[in-house]
Each structure stands twice: as structure tokens, then as C-alpha cells.
C-alpha positions as protocol buffer text, in pm:
chain_id: "A"
residue {
  index: 1
  type: MET
  ca { x: -1794 y: -1205 z: -869 }
}
residue {
  index: 2
  type: ASN
  ca { x: -1868 y: -1534 z: -701 }
}
residue {
  index: 3
  type: ASP
  ca { x: -1965 y: -1602 z: -307 }
}
residue {
  index: 4
  type: ASN
  ca { x: -1885 y: -1965 z: -328 }
}
residue {
  index: 5
  type: ASN
  ca { x: -1576 y: -1995 z: -89 }
}
residue {
  index: 6
  type: SER
  ca { x: -1572 y: -2377 z: -67 }
}
residue {
  index: 7
  type: ILE
  ca { x: -1246 y: -2533 z: -169 }
}
residue {
  index: 8
  type: PRO
  ca { x: -1290 y: -2862 z: -400 }
}
residue {
  index: 9
  type: ALA
  ca { x: -1155 y: -3170 z: -281 }
}
residue {
  index: 10
  type: GLY
  ca { x: -1127 y: -3337 z: -649 }
}
residue {
  index: 11
  type: ALA
  ca { x: -1328 y: -3634 z: -786 }
}
residue {
  index: 12
  type: ALA
  ca { x: -1543 y: -3853 z: -582 }
}
residue {
  index: 13
  type: GLU
  ca { x: -1286 y: -4164 z: -641 }
}
residue {
  index: 14
  type: ASP
  ca { x: -981 y: -3960 z: -511 }
}
residue {
  index: 15
  type: ALA
  ca { x: -1176 y: -3828 z: -206 }
}
residue {
  index: 16
  type: ALA
  ca { x: -1280 y: -4172 z: -120 }
}
residue {
  index: 17
  type: SER
  ca { x: -933 y: -4296 z: -97 }
}
residue {
  index: 18
  type: ARG
  ca { x: -708 y: -4162 z: 188 }
}
residue {
  index: 19
  type: VAL
  ca { x: -305 y: -4181 z: 161 }
}
residue {
  index: 20
  type: SER
  ca { x: -105 y: -4241 z: 453 }
}
residue {
  index: 21
  type: ARG
  ca { x: 115 y: -3972 z: 581 }
}
residue {
  index: 22
  type: ARG
  ca { x: 407 y: -4203 z: 531 }
}
residue {
  index: 23
  type: ARG
  ca { x: 323 y: -4253 z: 159 }
}
residue {
  index: 24
  type: LEU
  ca { x: 297 y: -3863 z: 128 }
}
residue {
  index: 25
  type: GLU
  ca { x: 642 y: -3841 z: 292 }
}
residue {
  index: 26
  type: MET
  ca { x: 764 y: -4017 z: 14 }
}
residue {
  index: 27
  type: ILE
  ca { x: 586 y: -3874 z: -255 }
}
residue {
  index: 28
  type: ALA
  ca { x: 708 y: -3555 z: -132 }
}
residue {
  index: 29
  type: ASP
  ca { x: 1082 y: -3688 z: -157 }
}
residue {
  index: 30
  type: SER
  ca { x: 1016 y: -3782 z: -523 }
}
residue {
  index: 31
  type: LEU
  ca { x: 856 y: -3405 z: -643 }
}
residue {
  index: 32
  type: HIS
  ca { x: 1062 y: -3137 z: -783 }
}
residue {
  index: 33
  type: GLY
  ca { x: 1047 y: -2754 z: -743 }
}
residue {
  index: 34
  type: ARG
  ca { x: 816 y: -2732 z: -1028 }
}
residue {
  index: 35
  type: ASP
  ca { x: 596 y: -3018 z: -891 }
}
residue {
  index: 36
  type: TRP
  ca { x: 537 y: -2817 z: -611 }
}
residue {
  index: 37
  type: ALA
  ca { x: 504 y: -2473 z: -802 }
}
residue {
  index: 38
  type: ILE
  ca { x: 183 y: -2647 z: -964 }
}
residue {
  index: 39
  type: LEU
  ca { x: 38 y: -2774 z: -645 }
}
residue {
  index: 40
  type: ARG
  ca { x: 65 y: -2460 z: -482 }
}
residue {
  index: 41
  type: ALA
  ca { x: -85 y: -2282 z: -801 }
}
residue {
  index: 42
  type: LEU
  ca { x: -386 y: -2557 z: -802 }
}
residue {
  index: 43
  type: GLN
  ca { x: -444 y: -2461 z: -409 }
}
residue {
  index: 44
  type: GLU
  ca { x: -423 y: -2101 z: -460 }
}
residue {
  index: 45
  type: ASN
  ca { x: -655 y: -2099 z: -772 }
}
residue {
  index: 46
  type: ARG
  ca { x: -908 y: -2379 z: -685 }
}
residue {
  index: 47
  type: PHE
  ca { x: -926 y: -2488 z: -1055 }
}
residue {
  index: 48
  type: MET
  ca { x: -676 y: -2440 z: -1350 }
}
residue {
  index: 49
  type: THR
  ca { x: -683 y: -2596 z: -1688 }
}
residue {
  index: 50
  type: SER
  ca { x: -397 y: -2788 z: -1870 }
}
residue {
  index: 51
  type: ARG
  ca { x: -345 y: -2468 z: -2090 }
}
residue {
  index: 52
  type: HIS
  ca { x: -318 y: -2251 z: -1762 }
}
residue {
  index: 53
  type: ILE
  ca { x: -42 y: -2465 z: -1610 }
}
residue {
  index: 54
  type: SER
  ca { x: 161 y: -2462 z: -1918 }
}
residue {
  index: 55
  type: ARG
  ca { x: 115 y: -2104 z: -1953 }
}
residue {
  index: 56
  type: GLN
  ca { x: 234 y: -2024 z: -1626 }
}
residue {
  index: 57
  type: HIS
  ca { x: 477 y: -2274 z: -1533 }
}
residue {
  index: 58
  type: PHE
  ca { x: 626 y: -2432 z: -1881 }
}
residue {
  index: 59
  type: GLU
  ca { x: 596 y: -2198 z: -2162 }
}
residue {
  index: 60
  type: PRO
  ca { x: 870 y: -1941 z: -2013 }
}
residue {
  index: 61
  type: ASP
  ca { x: 1139 y: -2234 z: -2069 }
}
residue {
  index: 62
  type: HIS
  ca { x: 1002 y: -2347 z: -2387 }
}
residue {
  index: 63
  type: ALA
  ca { x: 1015 y: -2165 z: -2728 }
}
residue {
  index: 64
  type: ASN
  ca { x: 771 y: -2394 z: -2873 }
}
residue {
  index: 65
  type: PRO
  ca { x: 402 y: -2345 z: -2689 }
}
residue {
  index: 66
  type: GLY
  ca { x: 315 y: -2729 z: -2833 }
}
residue {
  index: 67
  type: ALA
  ca { x: 625 y: -2859 z: -2656 }
}
residue {
  index: 68
  type: ALA
  ca { x: 536 y: -2674 z: -2334 }
}
residue {
  index: 69
  type: GLN
  ca { x: 167 y: -2806 z: -2351 }
}
residue {
  index: 70
  type: ARG
  ca { x: 308 y: -3182 z: -2390 }
}
residue {
  index: 71
  type: ALA
  ca { x: 558 y: -3115 z: -2098 }
}
residue {
  index: 72
  type: ALA
  ca { x: 284 y: -2969 z: -1879 }
}
residue {
  index: 73
  type: ASN
  ca { x: 34 y: -3286 z: -1957 }
}
residue {
  index: 74
  type: ARG
  ca { x: 322 y: -3503 z: -1848 }
}
residue {
  index: 75
  type: ALA
  ca { x: 368 y: -3323 z: -1554 }
}
residue {
  index: 76
  type: MET
  ca { x: -3 y: -3313 z: -1446 }
}
residue {
  index: 77
  type: HIS
  ca { x: -33 y: -3711 z: -1545 }
}
residue {
  index: 78
  type: LYS
  ca { x: 251 y: -3777 z: -1281 }
}
residue {
  index: 79
  type: LEU
  ca { x: 83 y: -3562 z: -1028 }
}
residue {
  index: 80
  type: GLN
  ca { x: -250 y: -3760 z: -1081 }
}
residue {
  index: 81
  type: GLY
  ca { x: -53 y: -4070 z: -1065 }
}
residue {
  index: 82
  type: HIS
  ca { x: 58 y: -3977 z: -723 }
}
residue {
  index: 83
  type: GLY
  ca { x: -300 y: -3900 z: -624 }
}
residue {
  index: 84
  type: LEU
  ca { x: -212 y: -3535 z: -556 }
}
residue {
  index: 85
  type: ALA
  ca { x: -433 y: -3397 z: -847 }
}
residue {
  index: 86
  type: THR
  ca { x: -745 y: -3501 z: -1047 }
}
residue {
  index: 87
  type: THR
  ca { x: -935 y: -3384 z: -1357 }
}
residue {
  index: 88
  type: ILE
  ca { x: -1287 y: -3276 z: -1265 }
}
residue {
  index: 89
  type: TYR
  ca { x: -1597 y: -3407 z: -1496 }
}
residue {
  index: 90
  type: ARG
  ca { x: -1592 y: -3092 z: -1719 }
}
residue {
  index: 91
  type: ARG
  ca { x: -1367 y: -2975 z: -2000 }
}
residue {
  index: 92
  type: VAL
  ca { x: -1297 y: -2632 z: -2158 }
}
residue {
  index: 93
  type: GLY
  ca { x: -1384 y: -2661 z: -2533 }
}
residue {
  index: 94
  type: GLY
  ca { x: -1551 y: -3006 z: -2541 }
}
residue {
  index: 95
  type: VAL
  ca { x: -1379 y: -3256 z: -2763 }
}
residue {
  index: 96
  type: LYS
  ca { x: -1189 y: -2992 z: -2951 }
}
residue {
  index: 97
  type: GLY
  ca { x: -1024 y: -2845 z: -2633 }
}
residue {
  index: 98
  type: GLY
  ca { x: -804 y: -3180 z: -2625 }
}
residue {
  index: 99
  type: SER
  ca { x: -571 y: -3241 z: -2322 }
}
residue {
  index: 100
  type: SER
  ca { x: -519 y: -2848 z: -2294 }
}
residue {
  index: 101
  type: GLY
  ca { x: -895 y: -2826 z: -2201 }
}
residue {
  index: 102
  type: PHE
  ca { x: -896 y: -3061 z: -1895 }
}
residue {
  index: 103
  type: VAL
  ca { x: -980 y: -2886 z: -1554 }
}
residue {
  index: 104
  type: TRP
  ca { x: -749 y: -2954 z: -1279 }
}
residue {
  index: 105
  type: ALA
  ca { x: -796 y: -2953 z: -900 }
}
residue {
  index: 106
  type: LEU
  ca { x: -629 y: -3085 z: -583 }
}
residue {
  index: 107
  type: THR
  ca { x: -729 y: -3381 z: -438 }
}
residue {
  index: 108
  type: PRO
  ca { x: -751 y: -3437 z: -54 }
}
residue {
  index: 109
  type: ALA
  ca { x: -421 y: -3567 z: -55 }
}
residue {
  index: 110
  type: GLY
  ca { x: -271 y: -3302 z: -261 }
}
residue {
  index: 111
  type: HIS
  ca { x: -413 y: -3059 z: 10 }
}
residue {
  index: 112
  type: ARG
  ca { x: -265 y: -3284 z: 281 }
}
residue {
  index: 113
  type: LEU
  ca { x: 44 y: -3305 z: 138 }
}
residue {
  index: 114
  type: LEU
  ca { x: 95 y: -2931 z: 120 }
}
residue {
  index: 115
  type: GLY
  ca { x: -1 y: -2923 z: 479 }
}
residue {
  index: 116
  type: LEU
  ca { x: 269 y: -3125 z: 610 }
}
residue {
  index: 117
  type: GLY
  ca { x: 442 y: -2980 z: 886 }
}
residue {
  index: 118
  type: ALA
  ca { x: 192 y: -2749 z: 967 }
}
residue {
  index: 119
  type: ASP
  ca { x: 15 y: -2758 z: 1334 }
}
residue {
  index: 120
  type: THR
  ca { x: -305 y: -2759 z: 1196 }
}
residue {
  index: 121
  type: GLN
  ca { x: -449 y: -2909 z: 876 }
}
residue {
  index: 122
  type: PRO
  ca { x: -784 y: -2783 z: 820 }
}
residue {
  index: 123
  type: ARG
  ca { x: -1036 y: -3022 z: 656 }
}
residue {
  index: 124
  type: LYS
  ca { x: -1135 y: -2938 z: 297 }
}
residue {
  index: 125
  type: ARG
  ca { x: -1518 y: -2982 z: 237 }
}
residue {
  index: 126
  type: ASN
  ca { x: -1624 y: -3198 z: -24 }
}
residue {
  index: 127
  type: PHE
  ca { x: -1871 y: -3046 z: -290 }
}
residue {
  index: 128
  type: GLU
  ca { x: -1969 y: -3085 z: -646 }
}
residue {
  index: 129
  type: PRO
  ca { x: -1906 y: -2747 z: -798 }
}
residue {
  index: 130
  type: SER
  ca { x: -2172 y: -2607 z: -1046 }
}
residue {
  index: 131
  type: GLN
  ca { x: -2071 y: -2526 z: -1394 }
}
residue {
  index: 132
  type: ARG
  ca { x: -2105 y: -2130 z: -1330 }
}
residue {
  index: 133
  type: PHE
  ca { x: -1873 y: -2169 z: -1051 }
}
residue {
  index: 134
  type: VAL
  ca { x: -1618 y: -2340 z: -1220 }
}
residue {
  index: 135
  type: GLU
  ca { x: -1621 y: -2111 z: -1519 }
}
residue {
  index: 136
  type: HIS
  ca { x: -1605 y: -1808 z: -1282 }
}
residue {
  index: 137
  type: THR
  ca { x: -1291 y: -1945 z: -1098 }
}
residue {
  index: 138
  type: LEU
  ca { x: -1137 y: -2044 z: -1441 }
}
residue {
  index: 139
  type: ALA
  ca { x: -1161 y: -1683 z: -1557 }
}
residue {
  index: 140
  type: VAL
  ca { x: -1005 y: -1554 z: -1229 }
}
residue {
  index: 141
  type: SER
  ca { x: -714 y: -1817 z: -1296 }
}
residue {
  index: 142
  type: ASP
  ca { x: -675 y: -1684 z: -1657 }
}
residue {
  index: 143
  type: LEU
  ca { x: -672 y: -1343 z: -1532 }
}
residue {
  index: 144
  type: ARG
  ca { x: -388 y: -1435 z: -1281 }
}
residue {
  index: 145
  type: VAL
  ca { x: -213 y: -1610 z: -1547 }
}
residue {
  index: 146
  type: ARG
  ca { x: -239 y: -1334 z: -1794 }
}
residue {
  index: 147
  type: LEU
  ca { x: -63 y: -1068 z: -1528 }
}
residue {
  index: 148
  type: LEU
  ca { x: 195 y: -1313 z: -1457 }
}
residue {
  index: 149
  type: GLY
  ca { x: 275 y: -1346 z: -1847 }
}
residue {
  index: 150
  type: MET
  ca { x: 252 y: -976 z: -1934 }
}
residue {
  index: 151
  type: GLU
  ca { x: 616 y: -859 z: -2099 }
}
residue {
  index: 152
  type: GLY
  ca { x: 765 y: -574 z: -1917 }
}
residue {
  index: 153
  type: ILE
  ca { x: 526 y: -605 z: -1621 }
}
residue {
  index: 154
  type: SER
  ca { x: 570 y: -768 z: -1283 }
}
residue {
  index: 155
  type: LEU
  ca { x: 322 y: -902 z: -1057 }
}
residue {
  index: 156
  type: THR
  ca { x: 506 y: -813 z: -715 }
}
residue {
  index: 157
  type: ASP
  ca { x: 214 y: -957 z: -513 }
}
residue {
  index: 158
  type: VAL
  ca { x: -90 y: -1144 z: -575 }
}
residue {
  index: 159
  type: GLN
  ca { x: -380 y: -1250 z: -338 }
}
residue {
  index: 160
  type: THR
  ca { x: -659 y: -1495 z: -425 }
}
residue {
  index: 161
  type: GLU
  ca { x: -941 y: -1577 z: -224 }
}
residue {
  index: 162
  type: PRO
  ca { x: -978 y: -1565 z: 70 }
}
residue {
  index: 163
  type: ARG
  ca { x: -632 y: -1398 z: 128 }
}
residue {
  index: 164
  type: CYS
  ca { x: -738 y: -1092 z: -91 }
}
residue {
  index: 165
  type: TRP
  ca { x: -1094 y: -1061 z: 138 }
}
residue {
  index: 166
  type: ARG
  ca { x: -1099 y: -737 z: 350 }
}
residue {
  index: 167
  type: SER
  ca { x: -1247 y: -703 z: 677 }
}
residue {
  index: 168
  type: HIS
  ca { x: -1403 y: -382 z: 816 }
}
residue {
  index: 169
  type: ASN
  ca { x: -1668 y: -252 z: 1021 }
}
residue {
  index: 170
  type: GLY
  ca { x: -1791 y: -603 z: 1084 }
}
residue {
  index: 171
  type: ASN
  ca { x: -1819 y: -672 z: 725 }
}
residue {
  index: 172
  type: ILE
  ca { x: -1593 y: -865 z: 459 }
}
residue {
  index: 173
  type: LEU
  ca { x: -1541 y: -740 z: 117 }
}
residue {
  index: 174
  type: LYS
  ca { x: -1461 y: -1031 z: -131 }
}
residue {
  index: 175
  type: PRO
  ca { x: -1269 y: -920 z: -429 }
}
residue {
  index: 176
  type: ASP
  ca { x: -1188 y: -1203 z: -696 }
}
residue {
  index: 177
  type: LEU
  ca { x: -836 y: -1107 z: -700 }
}
residue {
  index: 178
  type: TYR
  ca { x: -582 y: -826 z: -557 }
}
residue {
  index: 179
  type: ALA
  ca { x: -282 y: -773 z: -734 }
}
residue {
  index: 180
  type: VAL
  ca { x: 12 y: -526 z: -738 }
}
residue {
  index: 181
  type: THR
  ca { x: 150 y: -460 z: -1094 }
}
residue {
  index: 182
  type: SER
  ca { x: 499 y: -296 z: -1163 }
}
residue {
  index: 183
  type: ASP
  ca { x: 654 y: -145 z: -1457 }
}
residue {
  index: 184
  type: GLY
  ca { x: 966 y: -95 z: -1281 }
}
residue {
  index: 185
  type: GLU
  ca { x: 912 y: 283 z: -1215 }
}
residue {
  index: 186
  type: TYR
  ca { x: 551 y: 251 z: -1071 }
}
residue {
  index: 187
  type: ASP
  ca { x: 368 y: -14 z: -855 }
}
residue {
  index: 188
  type: ASP
  ca { x: 0 y: -44 z: -924 }
}
residue {
  index: 189
  type: LEU
  ca { x: -243 y: -177 z: -704 }
}
residue {
  index: 190
  type: TRP
  ca { x: -575 y: -340 z: -834 }
}
residue {
  index: 191
  type: PHE
  ca { x: -889 y: -532 z: -701 }
}
residue {
  index: 192
  type: PHE
  ca { x: -1015 y: -728 z: -962 }
}
residue {
  index: 193
  type: GLU
  ca { x: -1382 y: -836 z: -1044 }
}
residue {
  index: 194
  type: ILE
  ca { x: -1469 y: -1101 z: -1298 }
}
residue {
  index: 195
  type: ASP
  ca { x: -1816 y: -1054 z: -1444 }
}
residue {
  index: 196
  type: LEU
  ca { x: -1954 y: -1333 z: -1658 }
}
residue {
  index: 197
  type: ALA
  ca { x: -2286 y: -1175 z: -1727 }
}
residue {
  index: 198
  type: THR
  ca { x: -2448 y: -1396 z: -1513 }
}
residue {
  index: 199
  type: GLU
  ca { x: -2561 y: -1192 z: -1228 }
}
residue {
  index: 200
  type: ALA
  ca { x: -2821 y: -928 z: -1206 }
}
residue {
  index: 201
  type: PRO
  ca { x: -2667 y: -570 z: -1260 }
}
residue {
  index: 202
  type: SER
  ca { x: -2836 y: -481 z: -905 }
}
residue {
  index: 203
  type: ARG
  ca { x: -2590 y: -754 z: -763 }
}
residue {
  index: 204
  type: VAL
  ca { x: -2279 y: -575 z: -929 }
}
residue {
  index: 205
  type: VAL
  ca { x: -2398 y: -255 z: -790 }
}
residue {
  index: 206
  type: SER
  ca { x: -2417 y: -396 z: -459 }
}
residue {
  index: 207
  type: LYS
  ca { x: -2099 y: -518 z: -439 }
}
residue {
  index: 208
  type: CYS
  ca { x: -1975 y: -176 z: -571 }
}
residue {
  index: 209
  type: GLU
  ca { x: -2128 y: -21 z: -257 }
}
residue {
  index: 210
  type: GLN
  ca { x: -1935 y: -245 z: -64 }
}
residue {
  index: 211
  type: TYR
  ca { x: -1635 y: -83 z: -228 }
}
residue {
  index: 212
  type: GLN
  ca { x: -1752 y: 267 z: -150 }
}
residue {
  index: 213
  type: SER
  ca { x: -1785 y: 163 z: 206 }
}
residue {
  index: 214
  type: TYR
  ca { x: -1436 y: 17 z: 232 }
}
residue {
  index: 215
  type: TYR
  ca { x: -1310 y: 302 z: 57 }
}
residue {
  index: 216
  type: ARG
  ca { x: -1459 y: 551 z: 306 }
}
residue {
  index: 217
  type: SER
  ca { x: -1308 y: 355 z: 598 }
}
residue {
  index: 218
  type: GLY
  ca { x: -970 y: 433 z: 501 }
}
residue {
  index: 219
  type: ALA
  ca { x: -841 y: 95 z: 622 }
}
residue {
  index: 220
  type: GLU
  ca { x: -666 y: 12 z: 287 }
}
residue {
  index: 221
  type: GLN
  ca { x: -520 y: 385 z: 248 }
}
residue {
  index: 222
  type: ALA
  ca { x: -375 y: 308 z: 629 }
}
residue {
  index: 223
  type: ARG
  ca { x: -184 y: 13 z: 489 }
}
residue {
  index: 224
  type: HIS
  ca { x: -63 y: 121 z: 166 }
}
residue {
  index: 225
  type: GLY
  ca { x: -113 y: 489 z: 121 }
}
residue {
  index: 226
  type: VAL
  ca { x: -361 y: 469 z: -149 }
}
residue {
  index: 227
  type: PHE
  ca { x: -666 y: 248 z: -266 }
}
residue {
  index: 228
  type: PRO
  ca { x: -639 y: -4 z: -507 }
}
residue {
  index: 229
  type: ARG
  ca { x: -842 y: 60 z: -849 }
}
residue {
  index: 230
  type: VAL
  ca { x: -1143 y: -162 z: -866 }
}
residue {
  index: 231
  type: ALA
  ca { x: -1120 y: -290 z: -1199 }
}
residue {
  index: 232
  type: TRP
  ca { x: -1439 y: -501 z: -1334 }
}
residue {
  index: 233
  type: ILE
  ca { x: -1344 y: -754 z: -1620 }
}
residue {
  index: 234
  type: VAL
  ca { x: -1677 y: -779 z: -1881 }
}
residue {
  index: 235
  type: PRO
  ca { x: -1734 y: -991 z: -2160 }
}
residue {
  index: 236
  type: ASP
  ca { x: -1866 y: -724 z: -2407 }
}
residue {
  index: 237
  type: PRO
  ca { x: -1936 y: -367 z: -2458 }
}
residue {
  index: 238
  type: LYS
  ca { x: -2305 y: -413 z: -2404 }
}
residue {
  index: 239
  type: ARG
  ca { x: -2269 y: -536 z: -2066 }
}
residue {
  index: 240
  type: ARG
  ca { x: -1999 y: -273 z: -1992 }
}
residue {
  index: 241
  type: ALA
  ca { x: -2252 y: -3 z: -2083 }
}
residue {
  index: 242
  type: ALA
  ca { x: -2523 y: -137 z: -1866 }
}
residue {
  index: 243
  type: LEU
  ca { x: -2290 y: -153 z: -1552 }
}
residue {
  index: 244
  type: GLN
  ca { x: -2125 y: 174 z: -1608 }
}
residue {
  index: 245
  type: GLY
  ca { x: -2507 y: 324 z: -1640 }
}
residue {
  index: 246
  type: HIS
  ca { x: -2622 y: 145 z: -1332 }
}
residue {
  index: 247
  type: VAL
  ca { x: -2325 y: 248 z: -1116 }
}
residue {
  index: 248
  type: GLN
  ca { x: -2351 y: 594 z: -1253 }
}
residue {
  index: 249
  type: GLN
  ca { x: -2724 y: 619 z: -1139 }
}
residue {
  index: 250
  type: SER
  ca { x: -2657 y: 483 z: -792 }
}
residue {
  index: 251
  type: ALA
  ca { x: -2714 y: 738 z: -513 }
}
residue {
  index: 252
  type: ASN
  ca { x: -2529 y: 520 z: -266 }
}
residue {
  index: 253
  type: ILE
  ca { x: -2208 y: 515 z: -473 }
}
residue {
  index: 254
  type: ALA
  ca { x: -2061 y: 852 z: -443 }
}
residue {
  index: 255
  type: ASP
  ca { x: -1690 y: 773 z: -540 }
}
residue {
  index: 256
  type: LYS
  ca { x: -1741 y: 635 z: -880 }
}
residue {
  index: 257
  type: GLY
  ca { x: -1408 y: 701 z: -985 }
}
residue {
  index: 258
  type: ILE
  ca { x: -1260 y: 405 z: -785 }
}
residue {
  index: 259
  type: PHE
  ca { x: -1443 y: 171 z: -1052 }
}
residue {
  index: 260
  type: THR
  ca { x: -1321 y: 88 z: -1412 }
}
residue {
  index: 261
  type: PHE
  ca { x: -1480 y: -119 z: -1644 }
}
residue {
  index: 262
  type: ALA
  ca { x: -1286 y: -319 z: -1918 }
}
residue {
  index: 263
  type: LEU
  ca { x: -1315 y: -612 z: -2177 }
}
residue {
  index: 264
  type: PRO
  ca { x: -1067 y: -898 z: -2159 }
}
residue {
  index: 265
  type: GLY
  ca { x: -879 y: -774 z: -2443 }
}
residue {
  index: 266
  type: GLU
  ca { x: -814 y: -466 z: -2259 }
}
residue {
  index: 267
  type: LEU
  ca { x: -635 y: -590 z: -2000 }
}
residue {
  index: 268
  type: ASP
  ca { x: -308 y: -524 z: -2112 }
}
residue {
  index: 269
  type: ALA
  ca { x: -346 y: -164 z: -2227 }
}
residue {
  index: 270
  type: LEU
  ca { x: -526 y: -101 z: -1874 }
}
residue {
  index: 271
  type: ILE
  ca { x: -257 y: -264 z: -1674 }
}
residue {
  index: 272
  type: ARG
  ca { x: 17 y: -43 z: -1888 }
}
residue {
  index: 273
  type: LYS
  ca { x: -177 y: 263 z: -1839 }
}
residue {
  index: 274
  type: GLY
  ca { x: -169 y: 251 z: -1456 }
}
residue {
  index: 275
  type: ALA
  ca { x: -445 y: 229 z: -1196 }
}
residue {
  index: 276
  type: TRP
  ca { x: -498 y: 583 z: -1160 }
}
residue {
  index: 277
  type: ALA
  ca { x: -360 y: 723 z: -1509 }
}
């Protein structure tokens, strides 16, 4: 759960340099399908590590994870050389994280390239993201990559912020991620919330109350015939017990069954079991 909806524009030196439209068009002609897929993934996820990029875009075609990571590193250096992607001033895992721990974001030129041909290209506001915001955003990226990589499970729809937001009665519900998973027989709809134990339990309860209000509105059921299961991914059993207790005790949440709380290691079992099993 994170309320920062700004989109990073990359490091300061990238933001300061402006690439001409003609130059962007020339760069576009030199890019291949996987280059475009990586750029779109960065646009949707805001931040991704080199490891995320390797898992999503290279490991399916490489039997050796090391070879996949090296291919991913080469692709990112290419996009960086074109001025389309940049590393922010943080790394996952410190020095031991190596190149797989670099955190990537689109530059303003990258955003402009993806907007070529559009009638309007909204300007992206530059900001220096906090460490907590980066960690939360990376956790959402990790969740999406894990869903994409589940054997025997297809991800038929996935919406990141702000596409996954829902408006009702003048309010906006802001899930971290919306996904539809399928085992080939059944489709399951999910709203995901990432909890890193950085928020007070009262804020989690408040977010659950927003889901309760949206559930009672019937808007999602009118669109899809069913309300998505709200899955909170929490860091440890102690945090899960605490949040479950606060939700159970809330007099403002009558439909407590729409929520489930799972540890990261339980994600695979949760998805295979099904949203409402």
C-alpha cells in the first residue's frame, strides 16, 4: 500500500538532457521487440531490478539463469546508452547484489519515446523517490514477475497503478495491483496489496474499509460478475496475525471474508487454490 502516484523521470543528469524527436525516431527504428517490451514494463512498473527484467524477459528463452542475466544486462546497457533507461542511486543487496541488483527506471526520453504518435504526451514530474517508495514499488514489480512466471498459471489480465484504480461515489480506491489468473479451467480475480510493515495497522484497516465500501457499491460485480479477492501480502507471521486481528475487530468491516493475508512464500499456493476456494 503506497499513496505516492508520481512517476519517476530518472536520474538528474538524464532529466537535464533532452533528446530531439528526430533522434527518438532514429532510436525507435533500431529497437527490437524485446527492447520495446522492457521499456513498456518499466513504464508500467516504475522501477524494476535487473533481476526482475531477466526473469520476465530473458529466462523463458534461456536454460541457464546466469546467461539470461548477462543478456538482460546487455539489453539494459543498450537502452541506457540510448538515454531511454537509467539506474537510480540505489541498489538491491548492496555490493553483493552485483549487476542483478541495479534498480532501473525510464528517463524522460524513454517516456517520450513510448508516447511517440500519441495526440498528447503528458509531462512526467521529476522527483527524488524515498527509499520506502522504491522498496514498495519493487515489491509490486516482484509480485507481477512472480505471477507471470508461475508454471501452469496464466496471467490473463494485469493492471498496475493507476490503471488498477477504481472510482466510486466520488472516491478512488487504489490497489497496488489487479490481476486475473487462470489455471485453464477457472479464472480468478485479485486485488493485491503489498504490506512491508511500514504502516500503522490503523492505515491497513482504513484501506480495508475502502474495499468494504467498494464491495458494497456493487460496481466491480456489475463489471465482472464477481468481486476480486483482496490479498494482502505481508512480510511475516507476526505481522499477519496483527493485521488479521485488527480487521476482525473493526466494526466498520462487515464483509471480512473478502480479505486474505499471505506471506510471500505462500503466493504460489494461494493462486493455485483459487480466489474463493
